[in-house]
N, C-alpha and C positions, 0 to 999 in steps of 0.2 A: 155326938148323942146320934144322928144319923146312920153312923154306920151298927149304933148296937141297937136301934129300931127296927134297921134292915134288915137284924139280925134274926130279932125277934117277932116277926113279921115274917120271916120262910120258913121260921123253925115253928111256927104256926097257922100257915096257911094250910091246906086244907091239897094232899099228895097231887091231885088227878089236875090242879088248878097250875096253869100258867107262875111262873115265880118271878116274883118282883122284881123289876132290875134294881144294880149296886144305884147305894146314891154318887154323885158325883163330889170327887175330893173337893173338897173347902180350900180355895188357893191361901199359898200365906206366902205374905209380905216379903219375907226373907229372901224366897223363889223364884222370885220374878218371871223371868219367862219360862216356858218345858224346858228341860232337857234337851231333845229334839230340835228346838227352836234355838239353843245355845249354843248345842255341837256348831250349827249351818249357816253365825250368824256373821257380817261381814268386819266385824271388829275381831275377833277371832282371826279368821281367817288370815287376815291381816296382821296380826299378830302372830299366828304361826308364822307365816315368809320373813315373815323381817326377824325373824328366829336364827331360821334356815337361812337367810341371808349372812346374818351375824356368824353366825358356826360356820357358814362354808368361806368366809372372808379371816376367818381365824387358823381356820385347817390351814388355809395355803399361806399367813403368815410363819407358822409357825412350819411348815414341809421348805419355808425360803428360811429361813432362820434368823428371825425378824423377834421373832416372841420362845418362849422357849414350855 
């Protein structure tokens, strides 16, 4: 509703005056942290490093013939 109100006020305000600032995004419980914070979170970095370690180990095992 706040976005609709903002659109209405912006469309019907005087063109010579400064436009009102857009409303802040309403926080969603399912989103949790912002995408930027999630991208650099220590948990995510640790999971990525662990996956890379497992990938290197698997490639080495394939190279040695231990697994196909």
